[in-house]
C-alpha positions in Angstrom: 0.0 0.0 0.0 1.2 3.5 -0.9 2.2 5.6 2.2 0.7 9.2 1.5 1.7 12.5 2.6 -1.1 12.6 5.1 0.2 9.4 6.7 3.6 10.8 6.6 2.5 13.9 8.6 0.9 11.6 11.2 3.8 9.5 11.7 6.1 12.6 11.8 4.1 14.4 14.5 4.1 11.2 16.5 7.8 10.7 16.4 8.2 14.4 17.0 6.1 14.2 20.1 7.9 11.1 21.6 11.3 12.3 20.5 12.5 9.2 18.7 15.0 10.8 16.3 17.2 13.8 16.0 16.3 15.3 12.8 12.8 14.5 12.6 10.4 13.9 9.7 8.3 16.5 11.3 11.1 19.1 10.8 11.6 18.1 7.1 7.8 18.6 6.5 7.6 21.9 8.4 10.7 23.1 6.4 9.0 22.3 3.1 11.4 19.7 2.2 9.0 16.9 1.2 6.6 17.0 -2.0 3.3 15.8 -2.5 3.0 12.2 -3.7 3.8 12.4 -7.2 3.2 10.0 -10.3 5.7 8.7 -12.8 4.4 6.8 -15.7 7.0 4.5 -17.8 6.0 3.8 -21.3 7.5 1.8 -24.1 6.8 -1.0 -26.5 6.7 -4.8 -25.5 10.4 -5.9 -24.9 11.8 -2.4 -24.4 12.9 -3.3 -20.9 10.5 -1.1 -18.6 10.0 -3.8 -16.1 13.6 -5.0 -16.1 14.6 -1.2 -15.5 12.4 -0.8 -12.4 13.6 -4.3 -11.2 17.3 -3.0 -11.4 16.3 -0.3 -9.0 14.0 -2.0 -6.7 14.9 -5.6 -7.0 12.3 -8.3 -6.0 10.3 -5.5 -4.1 8.9 -4.5 -7.5 5.9 -7.2 -7.8 4.9 -7.7 -11.6 2.1 -9.0 -13.6 4.6 -10.4 -16.2 4.4 -13.8 -17.8 6.8 -15.7 -20.1 6.5 -14.7 -23.7 5.1 -16.9 -26.4 7.6 -15.8 -28.9 6.4 -17.6 -31.9 3.2 -15.8 -31.7 4.3 -12.4 -30.5 7.1 -12.0 -33.0 4.8 -12.4 -36.0 2.2 -9.9 -34.6 4.4 -7.2 -33.1 7.1 -5.5 -35.2 8.4 -3.6 -32.2 9.4 -6.6 -30.3 13.1 -8.1 -31.1 13.1 -11.9 -29.8 16.5 -11.8 -28.1 17.1 -14.1 -25.3 13.7 -15.7 -25.6 14.2 -18.3 -22.9 14.5 -15.6 -20.2 12.1 -13.2 -21.7 8.7 -12.0 -20.2 6.0 -9.6 -20.9 3.8 -7.4 -18.7 0.1 -8.2 -19.2 -1.7 -5.7 -17.4 0.0 -2.8 -15.2 2.9 -2.9 -12.7 2.7 -0.4 -9.9 5.1 0.6 -6.9 5.3 3.4 -4.1 8.9 4.7 -4.4 10.9 7.4 -2.4 13.8 9.5 -3.4 15.7 10.7 -0.6 18.3 13.6 -0.9 21.3 13.7 1.5 23.1 16.7 2.9 26.1 15.8 0.6 24.0 16.1 -2.6 23.7 12.5 -3.1 20.2 10.8 -3.8 18.9 7.1 -3.1 15.8 5.7 -4.6 14.1 2.9 -2.8 10.8 1.2 -2.2 8.7 3.5 -0.1 8.5 1.1 3.0 12.4 0.9 2.9 12.4 4.8 2.5 10.5 5.4 5.6 12.5 3.1 7.6 15.6 5.2 6.3 13.9 8.4 7.3 13.6 7.1 10.9 17.1 6.1 11.4 19.2 8.6 9.8 20.3 12.2 10.3 22.1 13.1 7.0 18.7 13.6 4.8 18.2 16.9 3.5 14.7 16.3 1.6 12.7 13.5 0.2 10.1 12.9 -2.7 7.5 10.2 -2.9 6.1 8.6 -6.2 3.8 6.2 -7.5 5.5 4.5 -10.4 3.2 3.0 -13.0 4.6 0.3 -15.7 2.2 -0.3 -18.4 1.9 -3.1 -20.7 3.6 -2.7 -24.2 1.7 -4.8 -26.4 -0.3 -2.8 -29.1 -3.6 -4.2 -27.7 -3.0 -2.5 -24.5 -2.3 1.0 -25.9 -5.4 2.3 -24.4 -3.5 2.0 -20.9 -0.8 4.5 -21.9 -3.5 7.2 -22.1 -5.2 6.3 -18.7 -1.9 6.2 -16.9 -0.8 9.4 -18.4 -3.5 11.4 -16.7 -2.3 13.4 -13.7 1.4 12.2 -14.4 4.1 14.4 -13.1 6.7 12.9 -15.3 7.2 10.2 -18.0 10.1 7.7 -18.8 10.1 6.4 -22.1 11.9 3.5 -23.0 12.7 1.8 -26.5 14.4 -1.2 -27.6 17.5 0.3 -29.2 17.9 -2.8 -31.5 14.6 -2.3 -33.1 13.6 0.5 -35.7 9.9 -0.1 -35.0 10.1 0.3 -31.3 12.1 3.7 -31.6 9.8 5.1 -34.1 6.9 4.0 -31.7 8.3 6.7 -29.3 6.5 9.3 -31.2 3.0 7.5 -30.6 3.7 7.9 -26.9 5.0 11.6 -27.2 1.7 12.7 -28.9 -0.2 11.1 -26.0 1.9 13.1 -23.7 1.2 16.3 -25.5 -2.5 15.7 -25.5 -2.2 15.2 -21.8 -0.3 18.5 -21.4 -3.0 20.4 -23.4 -5.7 18.7 -21.1 -4.0 19.5 -17.9 -2.2 22.6 -18.8 0.8 21.5 -17.3 4.2 20.8 -19.0 5.2 17.1 -18.2 9.1 16.3 -17.9 10.0 13.6 -20.0 13.3 11.6 -20.6 14.0 8.9 -23.1 15.9 5.6 -22.5 17.5 4.2 -25.7 17.7 0.7 -24.1 19.9 -2.5 -24.9 23.1 -0.6 -25.5 25.0 -3.6 -24.5 24.0 -5.2 -27.9 26.4 -2.7 -29.9 29.1 -5.4 -29.3 27.0 -7.8 -31.5 26.3 -5.1 -34.2 22.5 -5.0 -33.3 22.2 -1.6 -31.3 21.4 1.5 -33.6 22.7 4.3 -31.4 21.3 7.2 -29.3 21.5 9.5 -32.5 18.8 7.4 -34.1 16.3 8.1 -31.5 17.3 11.8 -31.4 16.4 12.0 -34.9 13.3 10.0 -34.7 12.0 12.2 -31.9 13.0 15.4 -33.5 15.4 16.2 -30.5 12.5 17.4 -28.5 13.6 15.3 -25.3 16.9 14.1 -23.8 17.9 10.6 -24.8 20.1 8.4 -22.7 21.8 5.3 -23.9 21.2 2.6 -21.2 21.3 -1.2 -20.4 19.8 -3.0 -17.6 23.1 -4.8 -17.4 24.6 -1.9 -16.0 22.2 -0.3 -13.3 24.4 2.6 -12.8 23.8 4.1 -16.2 20.3 5.0 -15.0 21.6 7.4 -12.3 22.4 10.3 -14.3 19.3 10.6 -16.3 17.1 9.8 -13.1 18.9 12.9 -11.5 18.2 14.9 -14.6 14.4 14.0 -14.5 14.2 14.8 -10.8 15.6 18.1 -11.4 13.1 18.7 -14.0 10.3 17.8 -11.7 11.6 20.1 -9.0 12.0 23.1 -11.7 8.2 22.6 -12.5 
């Protein structure tokens, strides 16, 4: 269950009252160093690595609705899916969701974790400068679930787009999501920060990866593109910091 800001206030006041910690959550709240619960939507075609990306951040805490692919069927029907490492490949069949927290330390570092672990950290540390709470939505990437992208985009504070960097159709499909994002911006009257992960960069060694410039050209350089691979979780740190800064600037 996602712990919302109201519950954080209640916990903070109780902790402040009984004097459990030095730099209390209540102090952070009073100083305006915590944001409201925000929503991040993760979009991309089937096989682009959305769920794997989130699992690289949260491990087994990220509970998924994935099933093993039926590659012999999906490859024929979905041009955005590249059948690589089929024996280990899964696909999301509905929607995955997680409550997350970003903790900013006084040394200008940040940590991303499941919201329950994040609350535990708040109660035991005195090096925290501020924190943000998020609800993250990972939607199914198959074309028959396209309607879920529009639903999940409503009320989004930021969007992460992923493309299979070895598949032209997956990259070109980014524009489909970008159009939906623009429609939501018009509907809400609010600009939505967006970053793009050109995923599977590790396949460049096999001559399969198309490169970040291909994605930049395909999306007309409207958004920042980062070349990534789930085999190196550290590669997501810089783009996530960029996205968080964009959210803070809104």
